[in-house]
Steps between C-alpha positions, in 0.01 A plus 500: 500500500123539526547675837737755346250572223224544756707749700581695184134504395390607849734800486363602158145441619548720807639782289221467243214521748668739744494264798870490586532484878123467554284205591322315223400145412766308302462125539727280289435128451780297343394229256702253295341372184699286256826599675421871465493684832278805491289719725134577516426825683211646690528878485277762654412792272540838673164673528644815341546315169222382272513142374622620157771726648619222728507241222699738279757566774544130579524411129766767454698365796481150352608619155822643647605160628683289246499206744124450470366291215241722334302197378411401854406837647138537571338769709163406637282692738386259766146581589511197724822388663353153563527424127870583506559296816327201337730534197821532694436215747 
């Protein structure tokens, strides 16, 4: 189920940022906490979009997905990927 939701989100994400059929960073990490399978993602912002534009496009893509629990969505800019790696491992 989580894999289907990820595929659906990836399609919406690609349309939102205009990267369909192009190379970009999209790294999913599956986690199970309290029996709830969910993904954490590392995404690379296209240089043509400002941080605010990118955040708005990703937030819009998320809002169109009824499968995602809104309470748990959190967009964070990772100034340092090491912090994220420490969290996820």
